[in-house]
C-alpha positions, 0 to 999 in steps of 0.5 A, a space after each residue: 500500500 505504501 509503495 503504491 501511494 508513493 508512486 503518485 506524482 505529488 508524493 514522488 515530487 514532494 519526496 524528490 524536492 525534500 531530497 534535493 533540499 537536503 542534498 543542497 544543505 548537506 553540500 553547503 554544510 560540508 563546504 563550511 566544515 572544510 573551511 574550518 567551521 564547527 559542524 554546529 556553526 556550519 549547520 546554522 549558517 547553511 540554513 540561514 544562507 539557504 533561507 526559509 525552507 517552507 517558502 522555498 517549497 511553496 515557490 517550487 510547488 507553484 512551478 509544478 503543473 498540478 500544484 494549484 489542484 494539489 494545494 487546493 486538495 490539501 487546503 480542503 483536507 486541512 479545512 475539514 480537520 479544522 471544522 471538525 475541531 470546532 463542532 460548535 462553530 461548524 454546526 451553527 454556521 451550517 444551520 445558518 447557511 442551510 436556512 438562508 440558502 434553503 429559503 432562497 432555493 425554495 422560492 427560486 424553485 417556484 420562480 423556476 417552475 412558474 416563470 422559467 421552466 418551459 411549458 410541456 408543449 412543443 417549442 412553448 417559447 413560441 406560444 403567445 396569448 392574443 386578446 382585445 384590451 378595453 371595455 367591451 360587452 363582456 367586461 375587462 379580461 383577456 377574451 376576444 370575440 370569435 369573428 375577431 379571431 377569424 380575422 386575426 387568423 386570416 390577416 396576420 403575417 406573424 403566426 404559423 397558426 392560431 387557435 381559439 378556445 373557450 370553457 363550457 359546461 357539459 352533461 355526460 349521460 348514459 349507462 351511469 348517472 348523469 355527470 356535469 363537468 367543465 370542458 373546452 370548446 376549441 378550434 380544430 388546430 388547437 392540439 396541433 398548435 400545442 404539439 400535444 399527442 393523445 394517449 389513445 386515438 387522434 385529435 381533431 381533423 382540420 375542418 372538424 370545427 365547421 358546422 355540420 361536420 362530425 360530432 366528436 369528443 376527446 376525453 381527459 385521462 382522469 375521465 377515461 379512468 374514472 368513468 370508462 375504467 381505462 378501457 382502450 376500446 372507448 375510442 370509437 364508442 358513442 357517448 351522450 353529451 348534452 343530450 346528443 350523441 358524440 363519438 370518442 376519437 381520443 384520450 389525452 395523456 395523464 398530466 395534460 393540463 392547459 389552464 394551470 391557474 384554474 380551479 377546475 379540471 377540464 374533462 372534455 374537449 369538443 370542437 367549436 361548430 355552431 354557436 350563436 356567439 361565433 357571429 357576434 363581435 360584441 360577445 367576447 367569450 373566446 381565448 386566442 392563442 398563436 404560435 410565432 413564425 421562426 424568427 418573429 419576435 413578440 414585439 413584431 407580432 404586437 405591431 402586426 396585430 395592432 395594425 389589424 386591430 386598427 383596421 377592424 376598428 375602422 370597419 366595425 366601429 360599433 364593436 371594435 372602436 378603442 379596442 387594442 389587440 394585445 400579444 403576450 408570451 403565453 407563459 408570461 400571460 399565464 403567470 401574470 397574477 403572480 409574477 410581481 409577488 414572486 419577484 418580491 418574495 424572491 427579493 425578501 429571501 435574498 435579504 434573509 441570505 444576506 443576514 445569514 451571511 452577515 451572521 456567519 461572517 461574524 462567527 468567522 471573524 470571531 474564530 479568526 480572532 481566536 486563531 490569530 496566534 496560529 496565523 502569525 506562527 504560520 506567517 513566521 514559518 513562511 506562509 504568504 498572505 495569499 496562501 492564508 487567504 486561500 486556506 480561508 477560502 477553502 474552509 469557506 467553500 467547504 462550509 458553503 458546499 455542506 450548507 448547500 447540501 443541507 439546504 437541498 434537504 430543507 428545500 424538499 420539505 418546503 416543496 412538499 408543503 407548498 404543493 400541499 398548501 399553495 394557492 391554485 392561482 400559482 400555476 404549475 405548483 404541483 410540478 415543483 421539483 429539484 431540477 438542474 436549474 434549481 441545483 445550479 442556482 443552489 450551487 451558485 448561491 453556495 459558492 457566492 456565499 462561501 467566497 464572501 465568507 472566505 474574504 471576510 478576514 482579509 476585508 477586516 484588515 486584521 493583521 497584527 504584528 507578530 511580536 504582539 500577537 505572540 503575546 497572549 494579552 497583546 493578541 486579545 487587544 489587537 484582534 478586538 481592534 482589528 475586527 471589532 468594527 467589521 463585526 459591528 458593521 455586520 450587525 448594523 447591516 443585519 438589523 437594517 435588513 431585518 427591519 426591511 423584512 419586518 416592515 414588509 411582513 407587517 404591511 402584508 399582515 395589516 393588508 390581510 387583516 383589512 381583507 378579512 374585514 371586507 364587508 362582502 354584502 352577504 353572510 358566508 357562514 353555513 352556506 353550501 354552493 352547488 352548481 346544477 345543470 338542467 337536463 340536456 335539451 330541456 324545453 323548460 329549465 325553469 320548471 326543473 330548477 323550481 322542482 330542485 329548489 322545492 326538493 332541497 328546501 324540504 331536506 331536514 336542516 335546510 334553513 333557506 335555499 336559492 339559486 343564481 346563475 353567477 354566485 359570488 367568488 365562484 369565478 362565474 359572471 355575466 357581464 355586459 352592457 345595458 340600456 336606460 330608458 329615456 337616455 340616449 344611446 351611447 356613440 358606436 363603440 362606447 360602452 357607457 352602461 355596464 354591469 354584472 347581470 345575475 339571473 336569480 331565484 326568489 329565495 336567493 336574497 334570504 339564502 345569502 342574507 343580503 341586505 335589502 335597502 329599498 323596495 322589494 326582492 323577487 317573488 314567485 309571481 315574477 315569472 314568465 308572462 308577468 311584468 319584467 322586473 329587475 333589482 339593482 345594487 347600491 353601486 349601480 344606483 350611485 353610478 348611474 342615478 346619482 342624486 336620483 331615485 332609480 326605483 320605477 326607472 326601466 333598464 334593458 339587458 336583453 332582447 325578446 323576439 328581436 326587441 329590447 326587454 324593458 325591466 322596471 327597477 323594483 328594489 335596491 340591495 347592498 352590493 356584494 364582492 363578486 369577483 374577489 375580496 380585494 376587487 372593487 365592487 362592480 355594478 350589478 342588475 339582478 333579473 328573475 331567472 324564470 324571466 330569463 331561463 338558464 341551463 346552469 344555476 348555482 344552488 345556495 343552501 343555508 344549512 348547518 348539516 355536514 357537507 358530505 351529507 348535504 352533498 349526497 342529499 343535493 345529488 339525490 334530489 337533483 336526480 329525483 327531479 330529473 334523472 338527466 339533471 346533474 350537479 358539480 363543484 359542490 363547496 361551501 361559501 367559506 371554502 370560496 372565501 378561503 380560496 379568495 384569500 389564499 393568494 394573499 395569505 400565502 404571500 403573507 405567510 412566506 414574508 412573515 416566516 422570512 421576517 421571523 427568521 431574519 429577526 432570530 438571526 439578527 438577535 443572534 448577531 447582536 448577542 454574538 457581538 455583545 457577548 464577544 465584547 464582554 469577553 474582550 473587556 473582562 479585564 476592564 469590567 473587573 477594574 470598573 467593579 473593583 473601583 466601585 462600579 455598580 451592577 446597574 452601571 456595568 449593565 448599562 455600559 454593555 446594553 448601550 453598546 448593543 442598543 447603539 448598533 441596533 438604533 443605527 441599524 433601525 435608522 438604516 432599515 427605515 430608509 431602506 424600507 421606505 425605498 423598497 416597500 414601494 415594490 410591494 404596492 401591488 401586493 397590498 390592500 387597504 393600506 399604503 406602503 408607508 403605513 406609519 403604524 407598521 413602521 413604528 411597530 416593526 422598529 419597536 419590535 426589532 429594538 426590543 429583540 435587540 435589547 433582549 439579546 443584549 441583556 443576556 451577556 450584560 447580566 453575565 458581565 455584572 456577575 464578573 468576579 473582580 479578582 478573576 477578571 484582574 487575573 484574566 490577562 
C-alpha cells in the first residue's frame, strides 16, 4: 500500500524536492566544515544562507503543473480537520447557511417552475396569448370575440397558426348517472398548435370545427379512468353529451393540463361548430392563442396585430372602436397574477441570505480572532498572505458546499408543503421539483456565499504584528481592534435588513387583516354552493330548477335555499352592457352602461342574507308572462342615478323576439364582492331567472348539516327531479372565501416566516457581538467593579453598546424600507406602503429583540468576579 501511494506524482515530487533540499544543505554544510567551521556553526549558517525552507517549497510547488489542484486538495483536507475541531462553530454556521440558502432555493424553485421552466408543449417559447384590451360587452379580461379571431387568423403575417378556445359546461349521460363537468370548446388546430399527442386515438381533423361536420369528443385521462375504467376500446364508442350523441376519437395523456391557474379540471374537449356567439363581435367569450413564425419576435407580432386591430376598428366601429389587440408570451400571460409577488418574495429571501451571511461572517471573524496566534506562527514559518487567504477560502467553500447540501434537504420539505398548501392561482405548483436549474442556482448561491465568507478576514484588515500577537494579552487587544468594527458593521447591516423584512411582513399582515374585514354584502357562514345543470335539451329549465329548489328546501336542516346563475367568488359572471330608458344611446363603440347581470331565484336574497335597502326582492309571481322586473345594487344606483331615485326607472339587458326587454327597477340591495375580496365592487342588475331561463344555476343552501351529507342529499334530489339533471363543484361559501384569500395569505405567510427568521438571526448577531465584547473587556469590567462600579452601571455600559448598533441599524432599515416597500404596492390592500403604524411597530419590535439579546451577556458581565477578571490577562 505504501509503495503504491508513493508512486503518485505529488508524493514522488514532494519526496524528490525534500531530497534535493537536503542534498543542497548537506553540500553547503560540508563546504563550511572544510573551511574550518564547527559542524554546529556550519549547520546554522547553511540554513540561514539557504533561507526559509517552507517558502522555498511553496515557490517550487507553484512551478509544478498540478500544484494549484494539489494545494487546493490539501487546503480542503486541512479545512475539514479544522471544522471538525470546532463542532460548535461548524454546526451553527451550517444551520445558518442551510436556512438562508434553503429559503432562497425554495422560492427560486417556484420562480423556476412558474416563470422559467418551459411549458410541456412543443417549442412553448413560441406560444403567445392574443386578446382585445378595453371595455367591451363582456367586461375587462383577456377574451376576444370569435369573428375577431377569424380575422386575426386570416390577416396576420406573424403566426404559423392560431387557435381559439373557450370553457363550457357539459352533461355526460348514459349507462351511469348523469355527470356535469367543465370542458373546452376549441378550434380544430388547437392540439396541433400545442404539439400535444393523445394517449389513445387522434385529435381533431382540420375542418372538424365547421358546422355540420362530425360530432366528436376527446376525453381527459382522469375521465377515461374514472368513468370508462381505462378501457382502450372507448375510442370509437358513442357517448351522450348534452343530450346528443358524440363519438370518442381520443384520450389525452395523464398530466395534460392547459389552464394551470384554474380551479377546475377540464374533462372534455369538443370542437367549436355552431354557436350563436361565433357571429357576434360584441360577445367576447373566446381565448386566442398563436404560435410565432421562426424568427418573429413578440414585439413584431404586437405591431402586426395592432395594425389589424386598427383596421377592424375602422370597419366595425360599433364593436371594435378603442379596442387594442394585445400579444403576450403565453407563459408570461399565464403567470401574470403572480409574477410581481414572486419577484418580491424572491427579493425578501435574498435579504434573509444576506443576514445569514452577515451572521456567519461574524462567527468567522470571531474564530479568526481566536486563531490569530496560529496565523502569525504560520506567517513566521513562511506562509504568504495569499496562501492564508486561500486556506480561508477553502474552509469557506467547504462550509458553503455542506450548507448547500443541507439546504437541498430543507428545500424538499418546503416543496412538499407548498404543493400541499399553495394557492391554485400559482400555476404549475404541483410540478415543483429539484431540477438542474434549481441545483445550479443552489450551487451558485453556495459558492457566492462561501467566497464572501472566505474574504471576510482579509476585508477586516486584521493583521497584527507578530511580536504582539505572540503575546497572549497583546493578541486579545489587537484582534478586538482589528475586527471589532467589521463585526459591528455586520450587525448594523443585519438589523437594517431585518427591519426591511419586518416592515414588509407587517404591511402584508395589516393588508390581510383589512381583507378579512371586507364587508362582502352577504353572510358566508353555513352556506353550501352547488352548481346544477338542467337536463340536456330541456324545453323548460325553469320548471326543473323550481322542482330542485322545492326538493332541497324540504331536506331536514335546510334553513333557506336559492339559486343564481353567477354566485359570488365562484369565478362565474355575466357581464355586459345595458340600456336606460329615456337616455340616449351611447356613440358606436362606447360602452357607457355596464354591469354584472345575475339571473336569480326568489329565495336567493334570504339564502345569502343580503341586505335589502329599498323596495322589494323577487317573488314567485315574477315569472314568465308577468311584468319584467329587475333589482339593482347600491353601486349601480350611485353610478348611474346619482342624486336620483332609480326605483320605477326601466333598464334593458336583453332582447325578446328581436326587441329590447324593458325591466322596471323594483328594489335596491347592498352590493356584494363578486369577483374577489380585494376587487372593487362592480355594478350589478339582478333579473328573475324564470324571466330569463338558464341551463346552469348555482344552488345556495343555508344549512348547518355536514357537507358530505348535504352533498349526497343535493345529488339525490337533483336526480329525483330529473334523472338527466346533474350537479358539480359542490363547496361551501367559506371554502370560496378561503380560496379568495389564499393568494394573499400565502404571500403573507412566506414574508412573515422570512421576517421571523431574519429577526432570530439578527438577535443572534447582536448577542454574538455583545457577548464577544464582554469577553474582550473582562479585564476592564473587573477594574470598573473593583473601583466601585455598580451592577446597574456595568449593565448599562454593555446594553448601550448593543442598543447603539441596533438604533443605527433601525435608522438604516427605515430608509431602506421606505425605498423598497414601494415594490410591494401591488401586493397590498387597504393600506399604503408607508403605513406609519407598521413602521413604528416593526422598529419597536426589532429594538426590543435587540435589547433582549443584549441583556443576556450584560447580566453575565455584572456577575464578573473582580479578582478573576484582574487575573484574566
